[in-house]
Short mmCIF file of the C-alpha atoms (twelve columns), coordinates in Angstrom:
data_MODEL
# 
_entry.id   MODEL 
# 
loop_
_atom_site.group_PDB 
_atom_site.id 
_atom_site.type_symbol 
_atom_site.label_atom_id 
_atom_site.label_alt_id 
_atom_site.label_comp_id 
_atom_site.label_asym_id 
_atom_site.label_seq_id 
_atom_site.Cartn_x 
_atom_site.Cartn_y 
_atom_site.Cartn_z 
_atom_site.pdbx_PDB_model_num 
ATOM 1  C CA . MET A 1  0.000   0.000   0.000   1 
ATOM 2  C CA . ILE A 2  1.394   3.363   -1.003  1 
ATOM 3  C CA . LYS A 3  1.371   6.162   1.572   1 
ATOM 4  C CA . ARG A 4  2.230   9.656   0.417   1 
ATOM 5  C CA . PHE A 5  4.147   12.241  2.411   1 
ATOM 6  C CA . LYS A 6  4.259   15.838  1.296   1 
ATOM 7  C CA . THR A 7  7.670   16.712  -0.097  1 
ATOM 8  C CA . SER A 8  8.883   19.579  -2.201  1 
ATOM 9  C CA . TYR A 9  11.946  17.851  -3.670  1 
ATOM 10 C CA . SER A 10 10.446  15.161  -5.921  1 
ATOM 11 C CA . ASN A 11 11.854  15.016  -9.447  1 
ATOM 12 C CA . VAL A 12 9.170   12.610  -10.768 1 
ATOM 13 C CA . LYS A 13 6.579   14.623  -12.692 1 
ATOM 14 C CA . ASN A 14 3.885   11.947  -13.173 1 
ATOM 15 C CA . PRO A 15 4.706   8.809   -11.169 1 
ATOM 16 C CA . GLY A 16 1.609   6.863   -12.270 1 
ATOM 17 C CA . ILE A 17 1.018   5.574   -8.741  1 
ATOM 18 C CA . SER A 18 -1.343  6.866   -6.101  1 
ATOM 19 C CA . VAL A 19 -2.081  6.426   -2.430  1 
ATOM 20 C CA . GLY A 20 -3.560  2.954   -1.930  1 
ATOM 21 C CA . ASP A 21 -1.949  1.346   -5.016  1 
ATOM 22 C CA . VAL A 22 -0.294  -2.055  -4.639  1 
ATOM 23 C CA . VAL A 23 3.215   -2.295  -6.121  1 
ATOM 24 C CA . PHE A 24 6.075   -4.796  -6.547  1 
ATOM 25 C CA . TYR A 25 9.537   -3.562  -5.625  1 
ATOM 26 C CA . LYS A 26 13.100  -4.878  -5.595  1 
ATOM 27 C CA . LYS A 27 13.867  -7.452  -2.896  1 
ATOM 28 C CA . TYR A 28 16.406  -5.477  -0.869  1 
ATOM 29 C CA . SER A 29 15.025  -2.037  -1.587  1 
ATOM 30 C CA . GLY A 30 13.824  0.544   0.860   1 
ATOM 31 C CA . THR A 31 14.471  1.788   4.344   1 
ATOM 32 C CA . GLY A 32 12.256  0.801   7.246   1 
ATOM 33 C CA . LEU A 33 11.210  3.455   9.711   1 
ATOM 34 C CA . GLU A 34 8.665   4.019   12.440  1 
ATOM 35 C CA . TYR A 35 6.739   7.289   12.633  1 
ATOM 36 C CA . SER A 36 3.901   8.145   15.008  1 
ATOM 37 C CA . GLY A 37 3.574   4.510   16.033  1 
ATOM 38 C CA . HIS A 38 3.253   3.202   12.458  1 
ATOM 39 C CA . LYS A 39 5.874   1.222   10.530  1 
ATOM 40 C CA . TYR A 40 6.727   2.320   6.981   1 
ATOM 41 C CA . LEU A 41 8.993   1.133   4.197   1 
ATOM 42 C CA . VAL A 42 10.338  4.064   2.170   1 
ATOM 43 C CA . ILE A 43 11.189  2.922   -1.359  1 
ATOM 44 C CA . PRO A 44 12.842  5.033   -4.074  1 
ATOM 45 C CA . TYR A 45 10.684  5.390   -7.186  1 
ATOM 46 C CA . ALA A 46 13.487  3.850   -9.293  1 
ATOM 47 C CA . ASP A 47 13.173  0.605   -7.278  1 
ATOM 48 C CA . LEU A 48 9.486   0.075   -8.085  1 
ATOM 49 C CA . LEU A 49 9.030   -2.790  -10.555 1 
ATOM 50 C CA . ALA A 50 5.299   -2.883  -11.255 1 
ATOM 51 C CA . LYS A 51 1.926   -1.498  -10.262 1 
ATOM 52 C CA . ILE A 52 -0.645  -4.242  -9.667  1 
ATOM 53 C CA . VAL A 53 -4.046  -3.625  -11.252 1 
ATOM 54 C CA . GLU A 54 -7.181  -5.744  -11.577 1 
ATOM 55 C CA . THR A 55 -8.381  -6.541  -15.072 1 
ATOM 56 C CA . GLU A 56 -11.160 -8.629  -16.560 1 
ATOM 57 C CA . GLU A 57 -9.079  -10.077 -19.386 1 
ATOM 58 C CA . ILE A 58 -5.444  -10.631 -20.221 1 
# 
């Protein structure tokens, strides 16, 4: 699940992912952190492999 934090230093103009999207990412990617009692995994956009979407047909 994607959570979005407000930042002013993003260089990705149209990432194609939104809050609540399910994504695949590289095995050893990301940095774990805890903030306000919740655990997060912060993953660089370059390490995202795919966005998972539901479809009726393939």
